[in-house]
C-alpha positions as CSV (number, residue, x, y, z in Angstrom):
1,M,96.7,154.6,52.2
2,I,100.8,154.1,51.9
3,V,100.5,156.5,49.1
4,A,98.6,158.7,50.2
5,A,100.4,159.2,53.4
6,L,104.0,159.1,51.6
7,G,102.3,161.7,48.9
8,W,101.4,164.4,51.1
9,F,104.3,164.0,53.1
10,V,106.7,164.5,49.8
11,T,104.5,167.3,48.3
12,A,104.9,169.4,51.6
13,A,108.6,168.4,51.6
14,F,108.8,170.0,47.7
15,G,106.2,173.0,48.6
16,A,109.1,174.0,51.1
17,L,111.8,174.3,48.4
18,P,110.5,177.6,47.1
19,F,110.4,179.2,51.0
20,I,114.0,178.4,51.2
21,V,115.3,179.1,47.9
22,A,113.8,182.6,48.1
23,A,114.9,183.5,51.9
24,H,118.5,182.5,51.0
25,I,118.8,184.3,47.2
26,T,116.6,187.5,47.6
27,P,118.7,190.1,48.1
28,P,118.3,192.2,51.6
29,A,117.2,195.4,50.2
30,V,114.5,193.5,48.1
31,L,113.4,191.8,51.5
32,E,113.1,195.1,53.6
33,S,110.8,196.3,50.1
34,F,108.1,193.7,51.3
35,V,108.2,195.4,54.7
36,P,105.0,197.6,54.9
37,A,105.6,201.3,55.1
38,G,106.2,202.8,58.4
39,E,106.9,199.3,59.9
40,S,109.9,198.7,61.9
41,Y,110.3,194.8,61.5
42,S,112.4,192.8,59.3
43,S,110.8,190.5,56.4
44,S,109.2,187.2,58.2
45,L,111.0,185.3,54.6
46,R,114.2,185.2,56.5
47,Y,112.6,182.7,58.9
48,F,112.5,180.3,56.3
49,R,116.4,180.0,55.8
50,N,115.7,176.9,58.3
51,P,114.6,174.4,56.4
52,L,112.3,173.3,59.2
53,H,110.5,176.3,59.6
54,A,110.1,176.1,55.5
55,F,108.8,172.7,55.7
56,F,106.1,173.8,58.7
57,E,104.8,176.4,56.3
58,S,104.0,174.1,53.7
59,M,102.8,171.5,55.7
60,S,100.3,174.2,57.4
61,G,99.9,174.8,53.8
62,Y,99.0,171.6,52.2
63,T,97.0,170.4,55.4
64,T,94.9,173.2,55.2
65,T,96.0,174.2,59.2
66,G,97.3,177.5,58.8
67,L,100.0,177.6,61.6
68,T,102.5,179.5,60.3
69,M,106.0,181.3,60.8
70,S,105.4,184.1,59.2
71,I,105.1,186.4,62.1
72,H,104.1,189.3,59.8
73,E,102.1,187.8,56.9
74,P,102.5,191.0,54.6
75,S,106.3,191.0,54.7
76,V,106.6,187.9,52.8
77,G,105.6,189.4,49.4
78,H,102.8,189.4,47.5
79,G,104.2,186.2,45.3
80,F,104.4,184.3,48.8
81,L,101.0,185.4,50.2
82,W,99.8,184.2,46.6
83,Y,101.6,181.2,47.0
84,R,100.6,180.1,50.7
85,S,97.1,180.9,49.8
86,Q,97.4,178.1,47.0
87,M,98.8,175.6,48.9
88,Q,96.1,175.4,51.0
89,W,93.3,175.7,48.3
90,I,95.0,172.8,46.5
91,G,95.2,170.8,49.6
92,G,91.6,171.3,50.8
93,A,90.5,170.0,47.4
94,G,92.7,167.2,47.4
95,M,91.8,166.0,50.8
96,I,88.0,166.0,49.3
97,V,89.2,164.1,46.4
98,L,91.4,161.5,48.5
99,S,88.3,160.9,51.1
100,L,85.1,160.5,48.7
101,A,86.6,158.7,45.4
102,I,90.1,157.2,46.5
103,L,89.6,155.9,50.0
104,R,85.9,155.0,49.6
105,Q,84.9,151.9,50.9
106,P,81.7,150.1,49.6
107,H,78.3,150.1,51.6
108,G,80.2,151.4,54.5
109,V,81.2,147.8,56.2
110,A,84.1,147.7,58.3
111,G,84.5,151.4,58.9
112,I,82.7,154.5,57.8
113,S,82.7,155.8,54.4
114,L,83.0,159.6,54.3
115,Y,80.9,159.8,51.3
116,Q,77.9,157.4,52.3
117,S,77.6,158.9,55.9
118,E,76.4,162.0,54.0
119,G,73.2,159.6,53.4
120,R,74.1,159.1,49.7
121,N,74.8,155.7,48.1
122,E,75.5,156.8,44.5
123,K,78.8,158.4,43.3
124,L,78.6,161.7,42.1
125,R,79.7,160.1,38.6
126,P,80.0,156.8,37.7
127,S,83.8,156.6,37.7
128,I,86.3,157.9,40.0
129,A,87.5,160.3,37.7
130,G,84.3,161.7,37.1
131,T,83.8,162.1,40.7
132,A,87.0,163.9,41.2
133,R,86.3,166.4,38.1
134,A,82.7,166.8,39.8
135,I,84.4,167.6,43.2
136,W,86.7,170.4,41.6
137,K,83.9,171.8,39.5
138,I,82.1,172.8,42.6
139,Y,85.3,173.6,44.7
140,V,86.2,176.3,42.0
141,G,82.9,177.5,41.5
142,V,82.0,178.0,45.2
143,T,85.3,179.8,45.9
144,A,85.0,182.1,43.0
145,L,81.5,183.0,44.0
146,V,83.0,183.8,47.6
147,A,85.8,186.0,46.2
148,V,83.1,187.7,44.2
149,Y,81.1,188.5,47.8
150,L,84.1,189.2,49.4
151,A,85.3,191.6,47.0
152,A,81.8,193.7,46.7
153,A,81.5,193.6,50.3
154,T,84.7,195.3,50.6
155,F,84.2,197.8,48.6
156,L,80.9,198.7,50.2
157,I,82.5,198.8,53.8
158,A,85.8,200.2,53.1
159,P,86.0,202.1,49.7
160,N,89.0,203.3,50.5
161,Y,91.0,200.4,51.0
162,G,92.3,200.1,47.5
163,I,90.8,198.1,44.2
164,E,94.2,196.4,44.1
165,N,94.2,195.5,48.0
166,T,90.3,194.6,47.7
167,I,90.7,192.2,45.0
168,F,94.0,190.7,46.0
169,D,92.2,190.1,49.6
170,A,89.2,189.0,48.3
171,I,90.8,186.3,45.8
172,N,93.0,185.0,48.5
173,H,90.6,184.9,51.5
174,A,88.5,183.1,49.2
175,M,90.5,180.7,48.7
176,T,92.0,180.0,52.1
177,G,88.4,180.4,53.5
178,Q,86.6,177.5,50.9
179,S,89.9,175.5,51.9
180,T,89.2,176.4,55.8
181,G,93.1,176.8,55.9
182,G,93.5,180.1,57.5
183,F,96.3,181.6,56.2
184,S,95.5,185.4,55.9
185,T,97.5,188.7,53.5
186,L,97.1,190.7,56.9
187,D,99.0,190.8,59.8
188,D,97.0,189.7,62.7
189,S,94.8,187.9,60.5
190,I,91.2,189.0,59.5
191,A,92.2,191.6,63.1
192,G,94.3,193.7,60.7
193,Y,91.1,195.0,59.0
194,D,90.2,196.4,62.5
195,S,86.6,196.3,61.7
196,Y,83.5,194.7,63.4
197,A,81.7,194.7,60.0
198,M,84.8,193.2,58.3
199,E,84.8,190.6,60.5
200,L,81.0,189.4,60.1
201,V,81.7,189.7,56.4
202,H,84.0,186.7,56.4
203,I,82.1,184.5,58.5
204,P,80.2,183.4,55.6
205,A,83.5,182.5,53.9
206,M,84.1,180.0,56.7
207,I,80.9,178.6,57.1
208,T,80.9,177.8,53.1
209,G,84.0,175.5,53.0
210,A,82.8,173.6,56.2
211,I,79.5,172.3,54.3
212,S,80.4,169.0,52.5
213,I,80.7,169.0,48.7
214,P,78.1,166.4,48.2
215,V,75.4,168.7,49.6
216,Y,76.5,171.2,47.3
217,Y,76.2,168.9,44.8
218,G,72.8,167.8,45.9
219,V,71.6,171.1,45.6
220,L,72.3,171.5,42.3
221,S,71.6,168.4,41.0
222,E,68.2,168.4,42.7
223,R,67.3,172.2,42.0
224,D,66.4,172.3,46.0
225,V,68.0,174.3,48.4
226,R,66.2,172.1,51.0
227,E,69.2,169.6,50.5
228,F,70.8,171.8,52.8
229,T,68.5,171.2,55.7
230,R,68.1,167.7,55.2
231,D,71.7,167.2,55.6
232,P,72.3,166.2,59.6
233,Q,75.8,167.8,59.4
234,V,74.4,171.0,58.7
235,R,72.1,170.8,60.9
236,G,74.5,169.8,63.5
237,L,77.1,172.3,62.5
238,C,74.2,175.2,63.1
239,A,73.2,174.1,66.4
240,M,76.7,173.8,67.4
241,F,77.2,177.2,66.2
242,I,74.5,178.6,68.2
243,V,75.3,176.5,71.5
244,G,78.9,177.4,71.3
245,V,78.8,181.0,70.4
246,V,76.7,181.6,73.6
247,G,78.9,179.5,75.8
248,L,82.2,181.2,74.5
249,T,80.4,184.4,74.8
250,A,79.4,183.8,78.4
251,F,83.1,182.8,79.5
252,L,84.8,185.9,77.7
253,A,81.9,188.4,79.6
254,R,83.7,187.6,82.7
255,W,87.3,187.4,81.0
256,V,86.5,191.1,79.9
257,G,85.0,192.1,83.0
258,V,81.4,192.9,81.8
259,P,79.3,194.0,85.4
260,Y,76.3,192.4,86.5
261,T,74.2,195.0,88.0
262,G,71.1,192.7,89.0
263,D,69.3,193.5,86.2
264,P,69.6,190.7,83.4
265,I,68.0,192.6,81.2
266,A,70.9,195.5,81.3
267,Y,73.5,192.8,81.4
268,L,72.4,190.9,78.0
269,S,72.7,194.2,76.3
270,N,75.9,195.0,77.6
271,V,77.1,191.5,76.5
272,V,75.8,191.9,73.2
273,T,77.3,195.5,72.8
274,S,80.5,194.2,74.4
275,Q,84.0,192.8,73.1
276,A,82.7,189.2,74.3
277,L,80.0,188.6,71.6
278,R,82.4,190.2,69.1
279,D,85.5,187.1,69.8
280,G,83.0,184.8,70.8
281,L,80.8,184.8,67.4
282,F,84.0,184.9,65.2
283,Q,86.4,182.8,67.2
284,F,84.0,179.9,67.9
285,I,82.9,179.8,63.8
286,S,86.8,180.0,62.8
287,A,87.3,176.9,65.1
288,Q,84.3,174.9,64.4
289,T,84.9,174.9,60.7
290,T,88.6,175.0,61.3
291,T,89.3,177.8,59.4
292,G,91.6,179.5,61.8
293,W,91.6,183.1,61.0
294,Q,92.0,185.0,64.3
295,T,90.7,188.0,65.5
296,S,91.6,187.9,69.2
297,A,94.6,187.4,71.5
298,I,93.2,183.4,72.4
299,G,96.6,183.3,74.6
300,D,95.2,185.8,77.0
301,W,91.9,184.0,77.5
302,N,91.0,182.5,80.9
303,G,91.0,178.8,81.1
304,G,87.3,178.1,80.8
305,A,87.0,180.4,77.3
306,V,89.9,178.1,76.2
307,M,88.2,174.4,76.7
308,V,85.1,175.7,75.3
309,I,86.5,176.3,71.9
310,V,88.7,173.3,72.1
311,L,85.8,170.9,73.5
312,G,83.1,172.3,71.7
313,A,84.5,173.3,68.6
314,M,88.2,172.0,67.4
315,L,87.4,168.5,68.4
316,F,84.4,167.8,66.0
317,G,85.5,170.5,63.3
318,G,82.6,170.4,60.2
319,S,81.0,168.1,58.0
320,A,82.8,165.1,56.4
321,G,83.3,165.6,52.8
322,A,84.1,169.0,53.2
323,T,87.9,170.5,53.8
324,V,87.5,170.2,57.8
325,G,89.7,168.9,60.2
326,G,88.8,167.2,63.5
327,I,86.9,164.3,64.5
328,K,83.8,165.3,62.1
329,I,80.5,166.3,62.8
330,I,78.9,162.7,61.3
331,R,81.0,160.6,63.3
332,G,79.5,162.9,66.6
333,H,76.2,162.0,65.1
334,I,76.8,158.2,64.6
335,I,78.1,157.8,68.1
336,A,75.3,159.9,69.5
337,R,72.7,158.1,67.7
338,G,74.5,154.5,68.3
339,I,74.4,155.2,71.8
340,R,70.7,156.1,71.8
341,W,69.9,153.0,69.7
342,E,72.0,150.5,72.2
343,I,69.8,151.8,75.0
344,S,66.3,151.7,73.2
345,R,66.9,148.0,72.1
346,V,66.8,146.8,75.6
347,F,63.0,147.9,75.9
348,L,62.2,146.4,72.2
349,P,60.4,143.2,72.1
350,K,63.2,140.1,70.9
351,H,61.9,139.8,67.3
352,A,61.5,143.6,66.9
353,I,63.2,145.3,63.7
354,D,66.0,147.2,64.9
355,D,67.4,149.3,62.2
356,L,69.1,152.7,63.0
357,R,68.6,155.7,60.9
358,I,71.8,158.0,59.8
359,G,70.7,161.0,58.2
360,Q,68.5,159.9,55.3
361,R,69.9,156.5,55.3
362,R,68.4,153.5,57.2
363,V,71.0,150.6,58.0
364,T,70.7,146.9,59.6
365,A,71.6,146.4,63.0
366,D,75.2,144.4,61.3
367,E,75.7,147.8,59.5
368,A,74.9,149.9,62.1
369,N,77.3,148.1,64.5
370,D,80.1,148.7,62.0
371,E,79.3,152.2,61.5
372,I,79.4,152.9,65.3
373,R,82.5,150.6,66.1
374,A,84.3,152.5,62.9
375,A,83.3,156.0,64.5
376,M,83.9,155.2,68.1
377,T,87.6,153.8,67.1
378,F,88.7,156.7,65.2
379,A,87.3,159.0,67.9
380,F,89.4,156.8,70.5
381,I,92.4,157.1,68.6
382,Y,92.3,160.4,67.9
383,L,91.9,161.2,71.5
384,I,95.1,158.8,72.2
385,V,97.1,160.9,69.6
386,L,96.2,164.1,71.0
387,A,96.9,162.8,74.8
388,V,100.4,161.5,73.7
389,S,101.0,164.7,71.9
390,L,100.2,167.0,74.9
391,F,102.5,165.1,77.0
392,V,105.4,165.9,74.6
393,L,104.6,169.2,74.1
394,L,104.2,169.8,78.1
395,A,107.7,168.2,78.3
396,V,109.4,170.8,76.0
397,L,107.1,173.9,76.4
398,P,108.4,177.3,78.3
399,S,107.1,177.7,81.8
400,D,105.7,181.2,80.6
401,F,103.1,178.8,78.9
402,T,99.7,177.5,80.7
403,L,98.2,174.0,80.3
404,A,95.2,175.5,78.9
405,D,97.9,177.0,76.2
406,G,99.3,173.5,75.8
407,I,96.1,171.8,75.2
408,F,94.7,174.5,72.6
409,E,98.1,174.1,70.7
410,V,97.8,170.4,70.1
411,A,94.0,170.6,69.2
412,T,94.7,173.3,67.0
413,A,97.4,171.4,65.0
414,Q,95.8,168.1,65.3
415,G,92.6,169.6,63.8
416,T,94.2,171.6,61.6
417,V,92.1,174.9,63.0
418,G,95.2,177.0,62.8
419,L,94.3,179.3,66.0
420,S,97.3,179.9,68.2
421,S,97.4,180.5,71.8
422,G,101.0,182.2,71.0
423,I,103.2,178.8,71.3
424,T,103.9,178.4,67.4
425,G,106.5,180.6,66.2
426,P,110.1,180.5,64.7
427,D,111.3,180.6,68.5
428,M,109.3,177.5,69.4
429,P,111.5,174.6,70.6
430,V,112.5,172.1,67.6
431,I,110.7,169.1,69.3
432,A,107.2,170.8,69.2
433,E,107.5,171.8,66.0
434,L,108.4,168.4,64.9
435,L,105.5,167.4,67.1
436,F,103.3,169.7,65.1
437,I,104.3,168.7,61.6
438,G,103.5,165.5,62.6
439,Q,100.2,166.0,63.9
440,M,99.0,168.3,61.1
441,W,100.4,165.5,58.7
442,M,98.1,163.0,60.6
443,G,95.4,165.3,61.2
444,R,94.7,166.3,57.8
445,L,94.8,162.1,56.7
446,E,92.7,161.2,59.4
447,I,95.7,159.3,61.4
448,I,94.7,155.9,59.7
449,P,97.1,156.3,56.3
450,V,99.9,157.4,58.5
451,L,99.3,154.8,60.7
452,V,99.3,152.3,58.2
453,L,102.4,153.9,56.3
454,L,104.1,153.6,59.7
455,N,103.3,150.2,60.6
456,S,104.1,149.2,57.2
457,L,108.2,150.5,57.7
458,F,108.2,148.8,61.1
459,R,106.8,145.5,60.0
460,R,109.6,145.8,57.2
């Protein structure tokens, strides 16, 4: 765990060097050539003359968060757009290998095993090296399929967009979508397309990244697509999508001012055709999958809508064993099943067998207690870190931001989501920037490895 925590930190530090070097040595004329024709702003590559901004961008990339110091992404040039996408893609697969192969604990004793929580007691391959290779093959294959899908869909929807732009966007968005990182090649993220159809096209690219790699492996090895529906995390993800989109759309409908005339059918029709459903659908899925592609000015939302997306999506994230952040659906599933199990045990006879079923796996009472305790301990630590981060942020946050904005920003950093209420940027307080770097680092490694590292340093 110490090696993992240090490795991620050092990788982010070295990943910042190209930003710093390029920002200082690139001639001004070349910098301005990166700015799209007709735009009056300067190249965002200039911001990386500040080493802290460069380190923030690199940490955001490798942790697949997606918060950025590049106010106008296209103005950093295609080279750095590709570099940012590559960081997220490598960081995403690296976390899966770390969690499923290196940090795997046998039999789930004394802690939740992200691999076994999928209901699979076997490795993908007999060895760790073989498991890592299998993960990379699936990861590369799914990314390639998503890239082809995005390119074909863009050709059909926007044939005048240009072949070069279509292919470049498709490959970059396939990498950042599958890694649930959320960096984009466009100004204003996916909103830059200014197309509802393009927003719908990019939704599957986020969902594929939120599904666990072992589930893909099960589909391929068993040659049965029903493996998707057998996985409790996939079912939970779909259920949360439905409930969350409806809830967020309801709050946004009030925000955009959809009138209620007394006719529920007419009201629902107005909601479906309004901006509320469009934003609610895309932004909730973006938050739930922790991808972080953005199509709406979340900083302008009402407090209710902000809290729906924080509590309903960002805290839990997607599937363990995927590239997502957050507490993970499987932990929420274990906690919920554990509470129900503890209550039901009260009504059982004294000598009854009270095993607990988690997904496709049935565990004994002792193993169940270990799994539940581990899941609840992690969730508690996660919330404590989130609360402490919020207090630190509120101490330095400018007065023009609200409490909801602060809650949203710490949740998006720690959950490696990447959506922003407007706080993150080159002008943010230094303490807030350092705070978010720490949160992204801890959130990507699921906190414990970083705490082990800090404990080791302080004990020495």
